C-alpha positions as a LaTeX table, in Angstrom:
\begin{tabular}{lrrr}
\hline
Residue & $x$ (\AA) & $y$ (\AA) & $z$ (\AA) \\
\hline
Met1 & 0.00 & 0.08 & 0.17 \\
Val2 & 0.99 & 3.49 & $-1.00$ \\
Arg3 & 1.08 & 6.28 & 1.38 \\
Asn4 & 2.29 & 9.46 & $-0.06$ \\
Tyr5 & 5.27 & 11.81 & $-0.46$ \\
Leu6 & 6.85 & 13.79 & 1.93 \\
Ile7 & 6.71 & 17.55 & 2.96 \\
Asp8 & 9.71 & 19.23 & 5.02 \\
Phe9 & 9.76 & 18.09 & 8.70 \\
Gln10 & 10.83 & 21.48 & 10.20 \\
Leu11 & 7.76 & 23.03 & 9.35 \\
Thr12 & 5.56 & 21.47 & 11.80 \\
Lys13 & 5.42 & 18.88 & 15.02 \\
Leu14 & 2.25 & 16.57 & 12.88 \\
Ile15 & 2.68 & 15.84 & 9.73 \\
Phe16 & $-0.93$ & 14.10 & 8.57 \\
Phe17 & $-1.21$ & 11.67 & 5.52 \\
Pro18 & 2.21 & 11.73 & 4.58 \\
Ser19 & 4.58 & 8.19 & 2.27 \\
Ser20 & 6.50 & 5.93 & 4.46 \\
Ser21 & 9.28 & 6.91 & 1.53 \\
Ile22 & 10.47 & 9.47 & 4.19 \\
Ile23 & 12.09 & 7.49 & 6.43 \\
Thr24 & 15.32 & 7.76 & 3.17 \\
Asp25 & 15.20 & 11.51 & 3.73 \\
Val26 & 14.87 & 11.60 & 7.48 \\
Gln27 & 17.88 & 8.99 & 7.41 \\
Gly28 & 19.76 & 11.50 & 5.82 \\
Ile29 & 19.25 & 14.02 & 8.39 \\
Cys30 & 20.17 & 11.19 & 11.29 \\
Ala31 & 23.11 & 10.94 & 9.56 \\
Thr32 & 24.49 & 14.59 & 10.78 \\
Gly33 & 24.58 & 13.23 & 14.57 \\
Leu34 & 21.86 & 15.72 & 15.49 \\
Ala35 & 18.88 & 14.46 & 15.26 \\
Ser36 & 17.36 & 10.34 & 15.62 \\
Leu37 & 14.51 & 8.23 & 14.30 \\
Ala38 & 12.02 & 6.21 & 15.62 \\
Tyr39 & 10.15 & 4.00 & 12.96 \\
Tyr40 & 6.87 & 1.96 & 13.30 \\
Tyr41 & 4.53 & $-0.15$ & 11.17 \\
Phe42 & 0.94 & $-1.27$ & 12.13 \\
Asp43 & 0.65 & $-4.65$ & 10.03 \\
Phe44 & $-2.18$ & $-6.22$ & 9.63 \\
Lys45 & $-0.39$ & $-9.60$ & 8.95 \\
Glu46 & 1.24 & $-9.25$ & 12.32 \\
Ile47 & $-0.60$ & $-9.50$ & 15.40 \\
Ala48 & 2.01 & $-8.12$ & 17.49 \\
Lys49 & 2.07 & $-4.88$ & 15.44 \\
Gln50 & $-1.38$ & $-4.05$ & 15.28 \\
Asp51 & $-1.55$ & $-2.40$ & 19.39 \\
Arg52 & $-0.75$ & 0.80 & 21.42 \\
Arg53 & 1.66 & $-2.22$ & 23.21 \\
Gly54 & 3.59 & $-2.62$ & 19.88 \\
Leu55 & 3.88 & 1.05 & 18.88 \\
Leu56 & 5.33 & 2.25 & 22.47 \\
Ser57 & 7.70 & $-1.26$ & 22.79 \\
Cys58 & 9.66 & $-0.61$ & 19.36 \\
Ile59 & 9.88 & 3.55 & 19.54 \\
Leu60 & 10.94 & 3.47 & 22.83 \\
Ile61 & 13.56 & 0.50 & 21.85 \\
Gln62 & 14.63 & 2.60 & 19.51 \\
Leu63 & 14.43 & 6.28 & 21.16 \\
Cys64 & 16.74 & 4.82 & 23.96 \\
Thr65 & 19.04 & 2.98 & 22.22 \\
Arg66 & 20.38 & 6.30 & 20.96 \\
Ser67 & 21.75 & 8.39 & 24.02 \\
His68 & 23.26 & 7.32 & 27.44 \\
Ser69 & 20.62 & 9.20 & 29.20 \\
Gly70 & 17.53 & 7.23 & 27.29 \\
Tyr71 & 18.96 & 4.06 & 27.97 \\
Asp72 & 19.29 & 5.21 & 31.35 \\
Val73 & 15.65 & 4.90 & 31.08 \\
Leu74 & 15.47 & 1.96 & 29.90 \\
Ser75 & 17.02 & 0.41 & 32.44 \\
Arg76 & 15.27 & 1.57 & 35.00 \\
Leu77 & 11.92 & $-0.07$ & 33.74 \\
His78 & 13.73 & $-2.78$ & 33.11 \\
Ala79 & 15.56 & $-2.96$ & 36.65 \\
Thr80 & 11.48 & $-2.04$ & 38.37 \\
His81 & 10.13 & $-5.29$ & 37.07 \\
Asp82 & 12.26 & $-7.58$ & 37.66 \\
Asn83 & 14.95 & $-7.45$ & 36.00 \\
Gly84 & 12.71 & $-8.32$ & 32.52 \\
Leu85 & 10.83 & $-11.33$ & 35.07 \\
Arg86 & 7.80 & $-9.39$ & 34.91 \\
Gln87 & 5.76 & $-7.55$ & 32.40 \\
Pro88 & 5.55 & $-3.49$ & 32.37 \\
Ser89 & 2.00 & $-2.42$ & 32.63 \\
Asp90 & 0.33 & 0.19 & 29.23 \\
Pro91 & 0.89 & 2.81 & 31.85 \\
Asp92 & 4.49 & 2.16 & 32.36 \\
Leu93 & 5.30 & 1.76 & 28.49 \\
Ile94 & 3.70 & 4.96 & 28.05 \\
Arg95 & 5.43 & 6.97 & 30.63 \\
Cys96 & 8.92 & 5.90 & 29.39 \\
Pro97 & 8.77 & 7.35 & 25.95 \\
Lys98 & 7.76 & 10.53 & 27.33 \\
Asp99 & 10.55 & 10.42 & 30.00 \\
Val100 & 12.91 & 10.67 & 26.87 \\
Leu101 & 11.60 & 12.59 & 24.73 \\
Thr102 & 11.63 & 14.78 & 27.00 \\
Leu103 & 15.33 & 15.03 & 28.08 \\
Pro104 & 17.01 & 17.69 & 28.93 \\
Asp105 & 20.02 & 16.71 & 26.06 \\
Gln106 & 17.45 & 15.68 & 23.90 \\
Gly107 & 18.41 & 16.54 & 20.08 \\
Lys108 & 15.72 & 17.21 & 17.24 \\
Val109 & 13.01 & 13.54 & 17.20 \\
Tyr110 & 11.54 & 12.17 & 14.52 \\
Ile111 & 9.37 & 9.59 & 14.76 \\
Ile112 & 7.15 & 8.20 & 12.22 \\
Val113 & 3.96 & 5.94 & 12.71 \\
Asp114 & 2.75 & 4.17 & 9.12 \\
Ala115 & $-0.41$ & 2.19 & 8.69 \\
Val116 & $-2.36$ & 4.05 & 11.18 \\
Asp117 & $-5.47$ & 2.69 & 9.60 \\
Glu118 & $-4.18$ & $-1.08$ & 9.84 \\
Cys119 & $-4.62$ & $-1.11$ & 13.29 \\
Pro120 & $-8.10$ & $-2.84$ & 14.31 \\
Asn121 & $-10.64$ & $-0.83$ & 14.97 \\
Ser122 & $-13.20$ & $-3.92$ & 15.05 \\
Ser123 & $-13.09$ & $-4.61$ & 18.99 \\
Gly124 & $-11.90$ & $-3.54$ & 22.34 \\
Phe125 & $-12.84$ & $-2.80$ & 26.12 \\
Pro126 & $-13.65$ & $-0.29$ & 26.87 \\
Lys127 & $-11.83$ & 1.24 & 23.52 \\
Thr128 & $-10.78$ & $-0.41$ & 20.86 \\
Ala129 & $-6.67$ & $-1.37$ & 20.09 \\
Arg130 & $-7.58$ & 2.17 & 17.21 \\
Glu131 & $-8.71$ & 4.51 & 19.89 \\
Lys132 & $-5.86$ & 3.61 & 22.19 \\
Val133 & $-2.94$ & 4.10 & 19.67 \\
Leu134 & $-4.34$ & 7.36 & 18.64 \\
Asp135 & $-4.87$ & 8.91 & 22.61 \\
Leu136 & $-0.87$ & 7.76 & 22.21 \\
Leu137 & $-0.68$ & 10.00 & 19.39 \\
Glu138 & $-2.12$ & 12.79 & 20.72 \\
Glu139 & $-1.06$ & 12.53 & 23.97 \\
Ile140 & 2.75 & 12.94 & 22.89 \\
Val141 & 1.18 & 15.62 & 20.78 \\
His142 & $-0.32$ & 17.73 & 23.38 \\
Leu143 & 3.55 & 16.91 & 25.34 \\
Asp144 & 4.17 & 20.72 & 22.37 \\
Leu145 & 7.84 & 19.42 & 22.28 \\
Pro146 & 9.95 & 21.64 & 20.76 \\
Asn147 & 12.14 & 18.58 & 18.79 \\
Leu148 & 10.02 & 16.44 & 18.07 \\
Arg149 & 8.37 & 15.89 & 14.51 \\
Leu150 & 5.91 & 13.10 & 14.38 \\
Cys151 & 4.96 & 11.87 & 10.94 \\
Ile152 & 1.43 & 10.19 & 10.78 \\
Thr153 & 0.49 & 7.63 & 7.79 \\
Ser154 & $-2.97$ & 6.47 & 6.89 \\
Arg155 & $-6.02$ & 5.91 & 4.69 \\
Pro156 & $-8.57$ & 8.69 & 5.28 \\
Glu157 & $-10.75$ & 6.61 & 8.11 \\
Ile158 & $-12.90$ & 9.41 & 9.62 \\
Asp159 & $-12.12$ & 7.78 & 12.90 \\
Ile160 & $-8.66$ & 8.60 & 12.66 \\
Lys161 & $-9.42$ & 12.33 & 11.06 \\
Asn162 & $-11.41$ & 13.37 & 13.70 \\
Val163 & $-8.83$ & 12.81 & 16.32 \\
Leu164 & $-5.62$ & 14.46 & 14.16 \\
Glu165 & $-7.16$ & 17.03 & 12.06 \\
Pro166 & $-8.00$ & 18.99 & 15.48 \\
Leu167 & $-5.06$ & 19.07 & 16.27 \\
Asn168 & $-3.60$ & 21.15 & 13.69 \\
Pro169 & $-1.39$ & 19.18 & 11.63 \\
His170 & 0.47 & 19.83 & 7.79 \\
Arg171 & $-1.92$ & 17.65 & 5.95 \\
Met172 & $-0.44$ & 15.64 & 2.86 \\
Ser173 & $-3.04$ & 13.33 & 0.54 \\
Leu174 & $-1.92$ & 12.89 & $-2.57$ \\
His175 & $-5.28$ & 10.36 & $-3.54$ \\
Asp176 & $-6.13$ & 12.50 & $-5.88$ \\
Glu177 & $-2.59$ & 13.33 & $-7.54$ \\
Asn178 & $-1.97$ & 12.48 & $-11.18$ \\
Gly179 & 1.76 & 10.97 & $-10.30$ \\
Gln180 & 0.06 & 8.50 & $-7.80$ \\
Lys181 & $-2.38$ & 7.74 & $-10.20$ \\
Lys182 & $-0.01$ & 6.85 & $-12.62$ \\
Asp183 & 1.66 & 4.42 & $-10.67$ \\
Ile184 & $-1.54$ & 2.94 & $-9.68$ \\
Leu185 & $-2.29$ & 2.48 & $-13.21$ \\
Glu186 & 0.88 & 0.87 & $-14.20$ \\
Phe187 & 0.81 & $-1.18$ & $-11.33$ \\
Ile188 & $-1.84$ & $-3.23$ & $-12.19$ \\
Arg189 & $-1.66$ & $-3.33$ & $-16.32$ \\
Thr190 & 1.71 & $-4.73$ & $-15.35$ \\
Val191 & 0.43 & $-7.51$ & $-13.02$ \\
Val192 & $-3.29$ & $-8.17$ & $-15.55$ \\
Phe193 & $-0.43$ & $-8.82$ & $-18.54$ \\
Ala194 & 1.50 & $-11.21$ & $-16.70$ \\
Asp195 & $-1.28$ & $-13.27$ & $-15.01$ \\
Arg196 & $-0.68$ & $-16.76$ & $-16.19$ \\
Lys197 & $-4.65$ & $-16.74$ & $-16.27$ \\
Met198 & $-5.08$ & $-13.60$ & $-18.46$ \\
Arg199 & $-2.98$ & $-14.88$ & $-21.33$ \\
Arg200 & $-5.50$ & $-15.74$ & $-23.31$ \\
Trp201 & $-7.96$ & $-12.98$ & $-22.43$ \\
Arg202 & $-8.59$ & $-10.55$ & $-25.41$ \\
Leu203 & $-7.20$ & $-7.54$ & $-24.89$ \\
Glu204 & $-10.74$ & $-5.72$ & $-24.61$ \\
Asp205 & $-10.92$ & $-7.73$ & $-22.06$ \\
Lys206 & $-7.84$ & $-6.48$ & $-20.20$ \\
Gln207 & $-8.60$ & $-2.84$ & $-20.56$ \\
Leu208 & $-11.55$ & $-3.72$ & $-18.86$ \\
Val209 & $-10.53$ & $-5.08$ & $-15.81$ \\
Ile210 & $-7.65$ & $-2.10$ & $-15.51$ \\
Asp211 & $-9.91$ & 0.65 & $-15.81$ \\
Ile212 & $-12.29$ & $-1.16$ & $-13.32$ \\
Leu213 & $-9.62$ & $-1.68$ & $-11.23$ \\
Ser214 & $-7.92$ & 1.80 & $-11.65$ \\
Ala215 & $-11.04$ & 3.61 & $-10.83$ \\
Lys216 & $-11.84$ & 1.75 & $-7.62$ \\
Ala217 & $-8.76$ & 2.12 & $-6.13$ \\
Asp218 & $-9.52$ & 5.92 & $-5.48$ \\
Gly219 & $-5.97$ & 6.67 & $-6.12$ \\
Met220 & $-4.48$ & 4.27 & $-3.03$ \\
\hline
\end{tabular}
């Protein structure tokens, strides 16, 4: 799933609906040693990568291993839970990334949260997995940290927009851009003409499939 491209991270703390391809650009900034990057992808194929706990654990490890002070935060969490024998609670995990992000010697931090729409929103009590993730993202934004740049990618699902749009993000959606539509069209065309079962189809039938799938893709 292509989630689209970039705007300047320097301009805002929250960017809504850009592409995960920005990682390459951010890594170039981090290579200077003046910034750090934490990335998380919600993967619908892996249950462990579909909730707030997975997001917190992954971001915490990435941030803590890049500074001595961050490592101390992670070490304290480990020690207070019987040196790893007990699992930390969600509140403990939520507090730790906040502690790292607010360290006095913390440089610029880029956090990219990719494919939030793949976090399930169908069941959960008292909140669904997606609602918990959105609550966390909202909390992070409200920390109002000058050195934090938060990038979120997603399909424009209503529940996600309802939470994130009031945070006044710098938003970019390329679903209707010609370049995006062209890439999707070329991908569908390649798949159709390479498919063994379609080799004997008439050219006009193949084109009909391409036209219908391209129209239904809606830029995604």
